[in-house]
C-alpha positions as CSV (number, residue, x, y, z in Angstrom):
1,M,-20.5,-3.3,-15.1
2,A,-19.2,-6.9,-15.1
3,S,-15.8,-7.7,-13.7
4,S,-14.6,-8.4,-17.2
5,D,-15.2,-4.8,-18.0
6,Y,-12.4,-3.6,-15.7
7,S,-8.9,-3.3,-16.9
8,I,-6.1,-5.5,-15.6
9,K,-4.6,-2.5,-13.9
10,Q,-7.9,-1.8,-12.1
11,E,-8.3,-5.4,-11.1
12,L,-4.7,-5.5,-9.7
13,L,-5.1,-2.2,-7.9
14,A,-8.3,-3.4,-6.3
15,K,-6.7,-6.6,-5.2
16,F,-3.8,-4.8,-3.6
17,A,-6.1,-2.2,-2.0
18,K,-8.3,-4.9,-0.5
19,A,-5.2,-6.7,0.9
20,L,-4.0,-3.4,2.5
21,G,-7.5,-2.6,3.8
22,H,-6.8,-3.4,7.4
23,P,-4.5,-1.6,9.8
24,A,-3.0,-4.9,11.0
25,R,-2.0,-5.7,7.4
26,I,-0.5,-2.3,7.0
27,A,1.5,-2.9,10.2
28,I,2.7,-6.2,9.0
29,C,3.8,-4.8,5.6
30,D,5.4,-1.8,7.4
31,F,7.4,-4.2,9.6
32,L,8.4,-6.5,6.7
33,A,9.4,-3.7,4.4
34,K,11.9,-2.4,7.0
35,Q,13.7,-5.8,7.1
36,E,16.9,-6.1,5.2
37,T,16.4,-9.8,4.6
38,C,13.5,-12.2,5.0
39,Y,12.1,-12.3,8.5
40,F,12.4,-15.6,10.4
41,G,10.2,-15.7,13.4
42,D,6.7,-15.1,14.7
43,I,5.4,-11.7,13.7
44,N,3.0,-11.6,16.6
45,E,6.1,-11.3,18.8
46,E,7.0,-8.1,17.1
47,L,3.6,-6.6,16.6
48,P,0.7,-6.3,19.1
49,I,-1.5,-8.8,17.2
50,A,-2.7,-12.2,18.4
51,K,-1.1,-15.2,16.7
52,A,-4.4,-16.4,15.0
53,T,-5.1,-12.9,13.7
54,V,-1.6,-12.6,12.3
55,S,-2.1,-15.8,10.4
56,Q,-5.3,-14.6,8.8
57,H,-3.7,-11.3,7.8
58,L,-0.5,-13.0,6.5
59,S,-2.7,-15.3,4.4
60,A,-4.6,-12.3,2.8
61,L,-1.3,-10.5,2.1
62,K,0.2,-13.6,0.6
63,E,-2.9,-14.3,-1.5
64,A,-2.7,-10.8,-2.9
65,G,1.0,-11.4,-3.7
66,L,2.3,-8.5,-1.6
67,I,4.3,-10.9,0.7
68,Q,5.8,-14.3,0.3
69,G,6.6,-16.9,3.0
70,E,7.6,-20.4,3.6
71,I,7.4,-22.7,6.5
72,E,10.8,-23.8,7.6
73,T,10.2,-25.7,10.8
74,P,10.2,-24.5,13.5
75,K,10.1,-21.0,12.1
76,V,8.3,-19.3,9.2
77,R,10.1,-17.0,6.8
78,Y,8.3,-13.9,5.4
79,C,9.3,-11.1,3.2
80,I,8.0,-8.5,0.8
81,N,7.4,-9.8,-2.7
82,K,9.6,-7.1,-4.3
83,E,8.2,-7.5,-7.8
84,N,4.6,-7.1,-6.7
85,W,5.5,-4.4,-4.2
86,K,7.0,-2.4,-7.0
87,L,3.9,-3.0,-9.2
88,A,1.6,-1.9,-6.4
89,R,3.6,1.2,-5.8
90,E,3.4,2.1,-9.5
91,L,-0.3,1.4,-9.8
92,F,-1.2,3.4,-6.6
93,A,1.1,6.3,-7.8
94,E,-0.5,6.4,-11.2
95,F,-4.1,6.1,-9.8
96,L,-3.6,8.7,-7.0
97,G,-1.7,11.0,-9.3
98,Q,-4.4,11.2,-12.1
99,C,-6.6,13.8,-10.4
100,V,-6.9,16.9,-12.7
101,C,-8.4,19.1,-10.0
102,K,-6.6,22.4,-9.7
103,T,-5.5,23.7,-6.3
104,G,-7.8,26.5,-5.3
105,S,-10.7,25.3,-7.5
106,D,-14.1,25.4,-5.9
107,C,-15.0,21.7,-6.2
108,C,-17.6,20.6,-3.7
109,G,-17.0,23.8,-1.7
110,K,-13.3,23.0,-1.1
């Protein structure tokens, strides 16, 4: 199956899933999602993650569109990209909610 054979929803879901595929990225998103406004500061001061590692993970999350950020010397501002966050929530809910397996059915012995 070529990548052009996947739907736009499947492509987006895979992009968001890949970006969230590391516990550090989950921790960063968890932290940012709990902020009432954009966070100004170094995330590595809030989370037990090295500064260089934080930078790599922020880049992956930003590239996927789940967060947004701007450098405002001497600090950097980060926040959840609310539009894409909502889209990701809807795509994951739709994808994870589509299973038609019935509770109590004997599928794979479970």
